[in-house]
N, C-alpha and C positions, 0 to 999 in steps of 0.2 A: 505492501500496499503506502509505502514513502515512494513510488512514484507520479503516486497518483496527488496526492498532496504535493508537489512540483508542474501537474498538472492542473493543479486547480488555484496553485495560487498565478500563478501563468496562465488561465482565463481571466483571473481576478481584473488579473493588471493591465492583459488586452481591452475588455470588456473597458475597460476605465478610459484608453487611448480610443475607443470608436467610440465613448457617447464625446467627447468630447471631439475630435473631426466631424463628429455627426454635425456637433451643433454650429461646428464653425463653418463648414463649407455650405450648413442653408443661410449660416447666417451671407457668407458672402454672396454665392446663389441668388439670396434674396433684396441681396440693395447693393446688384452689378445689376441687376434684373429692373431694377428702378429706373437706374442708374444710365441706364441705355434705351428702355421708352421715355426716356426724358429727354431723355440728345435726339431718337429717332422724332418726338411731337415738338421738338420744337426743329426739330432741320426739316418738316415734312410742314413750315407754315412756309418756308422760302418756297417765294417759286422763281424757278428753276427752266428753264425748258429742256425739251428732250434732246438730247442731240439728233442733226440727219439722219444719221446711219440709226435712226432706233427705224422697225418699219411704222405707218401712222399720223411719224414724232408733226407733222406739221397738224391735220384736228387734232388731235391727243392739244397740243399745243395751244391750240384755238381756243378750244371750246372748255382746254383744265382754266387758261385766264380767263374767262367771260364767267367762270362761276367762283374762281378765288380761291379754286388749290393749288398745289404744287405740282406741274404737270409730270417731276419723276415718280408723286403717287399716281396716278394714274397710271400712267409705265406697267408700272411695277407691277399696278390689281389685274391688267392686261395682261400680262406675262405672268403674272399668277392663275389667272382664271383659264386662258388659250390656251400661251404661249403663240399667242399674235396670227389665234390660225382665224380664218372672219364667220368661220360658215361653222364652227362648234356647239355642237350639240349635246348638251349636262345627260345621264340615264333620268335627271330630276324633272329635265324641260327647261333648261335656260340656256338660253341661243346666244352668241355669237359673241365676239370678241371680250369682254364682261361678261358676259355668263346672266341675261335679263331674265328674272321671271316673266311672263308674259304678264300678270297682274302688277309685277314691276311696275312695268313697260303701262301702262294701260293708268298707274297712280300715274305718272308723270307725263307722261304724254298729254293730261288732263290741263298742267297749265304753263307744258315749255311749244304740243302741240307739234312735232318732227316732223307728223302725215298732211299737216294741214293741205288744204286740197290740194296734196299730193295721189289721192285719191277716198272716195266712196267708206266708208262702211271702215272694221275695224282692221288696225294694222294685223296684220300677216305673219309667218314668217322671215318672208323675200323686204321687212319693212326690219326683224330680225336682223339677220344679217347683214344688212348693207354696214358700213364701217364709220361712215358720214352717225344717220341715224343712233346706231346705237351708243358710241362711245360719249355725242352728245344725253342722252339720257343714266347713260350709267354715271358721269360726273358731272352734271343732275343732281341725280339720289346722293349720288358719291357727298356732294355739296351738302344736299337736306340734311345725311345724317351725322356733319364735325358740323351742322346748330346745331344739332337737337343735346350731342356733345359736349356740348362750347369748347371747340377746338380741341379738344381729343379724338385726333385724329389713327390714336389707336382700340378708342374704343368702337371707332368712325368702320375700319376697316375689318373687327370682325364681325360687327348686328352686319357689313353688308357679306358678308359668310356665313353668319348664324344666323339673323337677322336683332332686331332694336328690341323684338320681344324675348328674348334667351338674355341680349348681350343686359336689358333693365332687370326683367324676373333674380338678373345671378350679383346686380349692379358689380360689375365688368367681365374681363375676358370668359364667357362660360369655359368651365369644364370640359370640352366634350377637347377630346383626341384633333380631330382632325379641325379645328377652331381653331386651334394654340400650333397646330404644323402652318399652315393655311396664315396666320400673322405671324408667324417668325419667316418666314418667306415669301411676303410680303415688304418684306423688312431688306431681308438681306436683296433683297432684287434693288429694294429702295439705295442702299449704300451700293451698289455692287453701278446705274447708272448714274451712282454723285460721285463715282469714285472711275469714272470711265474705264466702268470692265474689268476692274481689276479683282481684287477675292477678299481684300479685307472686308468684312461683316463683323462687328463689333459682339452683335447676337451671336454666329458660332458661341465666342469664348461661353455666353450664359448657358450656350448649349452642355458644354465643355463641363462649369463649377455643378447646373441639375445632373447630370451622369456621372462625376465623381461620387455628387454627396449618393445622390439612386444605390454606385455602387458599397461604399461602406455599410448605407444604411442595409444592406444586404448580407455585408458580411457579420456588420449586429444582431441582426437576423441567426444568424448562425452561430455568432458564438456565446447568445443566450438560448439556446439551442444544445449545444453544449455542455453551458454550464448544470442546466437542468438536469440535464445522465447524471453531471456526477455529482448533483445534488442526491438525484435517486439514487445508488449507488451509494454515499454516502449514509444516506436512511438506511440503507436498504440491511448496510454492515456495523453501521455506526452510531446507528441513534442521534444520530444528531448531523447539520448538516457542516463540521468545524471538528475537525480533530483536536481531540482532549492531552 
């Protein structure tokens, strides 16, 4: 049992160290994420035109500026939504470059009337697929979301993906894996466009801290399991959780 004693104390020391590291990585991850998103929101307010090499740059710049949006944000959302494929159609029924649902289109179109005088009746899929119309409606909708969330682009992007009902319900980014990944993807696209296609992105570093925190968490679970096993052995042979 002498070897068991050494294992027991080693596990206790390891447990304490893991608790400390787990708390530290969680603290750093949360604070770094807050700093990254605060910076993202500030940068999103600057009106930076999209480079002419980006597809549909002229349309994006025009409608984004009309809506008071950073054109880089609009391009980042298009990249995340459709990869600049004008005839993209999602399984959920979202259309075009900015993947707009027909209900959202109708809601926004009542205000801006992109198809007024162009055809009779309701808009069809050909309207949805039209790059000019789609970007016009999409930027207007994003602008409406940004006003709703008082300039918080992070929440506006999350609402663009999950709907403002979900963002309101959770009072922040909904804890949906798809929405979290989408928001981070848009932010990475934004920094890539802002830095002329370099791979720099503080969002990636946030993910690294999150991964480290999760890894330490799993190590902590394993250590607790081992500790429970050792305590069970002690009670079985010594009727106590420590050696006298």
